[in-house]
C-alpha positions in Angstrom: -0.1 -0.2 -0.1 1.3 3.3 -1.0 0.8 6.4 1.1 2.2 9.5 2.0 1.8 9.3 5.9 5.5 11.0 6.4 4.6 14.2 4.7 1.1 14.5 6.3 2.8 14.1 9.6 5.6 16.7 8.5 2.8 19.1 7.6 1.0 18.7 10.8 3.9 19.1 12.7 3.8 15.8 14.7 4.8 12.2 14.5 2.0 10.0 13.0 2.0 7.5 15.8 1.4 10.4 18.5 -1.7 12.5 19.1 -1.4 15.7 17.3 0.6 18.3 19.2 2.3 15.8 21.7 5.6 15.8 20.0 8.6 13.9 21.2 11.4 14.3 23.6 15.2 13.9 22.9 17.6 12.2 25.2 19.9 14.9 26.8 23.0 14.5 28.8 24.3 17.4 31.1 27.9 17.2 32.1 30.0 19.8 34.4 33.3 20.8 33.4 35.8 23.0 34.7 34.6 26.2 33.0 30.9 25.2 33.0 28.4 22.6 31.1 28.5 20.4 28.1 24.8 19.7 27.0 24.5 16.6 24.8 21.1 16.3 22.7 20.7 13.4 20.5 19.1 14.8 17.4 20.1 12.6 14.5 18.8 14.1 11.1 17.7 17.2 12.7 18.9 20.2 10.4 20.6 23.2 12.5 18.1 25.6 11.3 15.1 23.5 12.5 15.8 24.0 16.3 15.9 26.6 18.7 17.9 26.6 21.9 17.1 28.9 25.1 19.0 29.1 28.3 17.6 31.2 31.4 15.9 30.8 34.4 17.9 27.9 35.5 17.0 25.5 32.8 17.7 24.8 29.5 15.3 24.2 26.4 15.7 22.7 22.9 12.9 22.6 20.4 12.3 22.1 16.6 11.2 19.8 14.3 12.9 16.4 12.7 11.8 16.3 9.1 11.1 13.0 7.0 14.1 12.3 4.8 11.8 12.5 1.5 9.1 14.5 0.3 7.3 12.1 -1.9 5.0 9.3 -1.2 6.7 6.2 0.5 6.0 2.9 1.5 6.5 2.6 5.4 8.0 -0.8 6.4 9.3 0.2 9.8 9.6 3.7 11.8 11.6 3.9 14.9 12.9 7.2 14.8 10.8 9.9 15.9 9.9 12.8 13.5 8.0 16.0 13.4 8.0 18.5 16.4 10.2 17.9 19.5 11.0 19.7 22.5 13.0 19.0 25.8 13.5 21.3 28.8 15.7 20.2 31.4 17.1 21.9 34.8 20.4 23.2 35.1 22.8 22.6 38.2 22.4 25.7 40.2 24.2 29.1 38.9 24.1 31.4 35.9 25.1 29.9 32.4 25.5 31.5 29.0 25.6 29.7 25.7 29.1 29.9 24.5 29.3 27.4 21.7 27.0 25.0 19.4 28.1 22.3 17.2 27.0 19.1 15.4 29.0 15.9 16.4 27.8 12.4 15.2 24.2 13.1 15.1 24.4 15.2 18.6 24.0 18.8 19.3 26.9 19.7 21.5 26.1 22.8 23.5 28.7 24.5 25.8 27.7 26.8 28.4 29.9 28.9 30.2 29.6 29.5 33.8 28.9 33.1 34.8 29.3 33.0 38.7 
């Protein structure tokens, strides 16, 4: 059966196996370094322009969209990677932090937060 569930889910902004608007949450590691924090967010296939990062009020928020790798109709045999809108908010260790660096390495978003205290 040919259908375009992937494209429909992307247009709606949600993964087709989730209720509309519920989204998904990527896993996050928060590691403390001598200079501040290293935050690693697993986001394979997410383009840098499709995400937003906010640091403040004692937390970090990462949100955006993981798009399907094709625009046309597809025949789905298995879908395990989440697609559509995602968002994750986690508390940071006590202190004030500023986003100092951002890079994509091996399918992960690597955020460097400088300690301001």
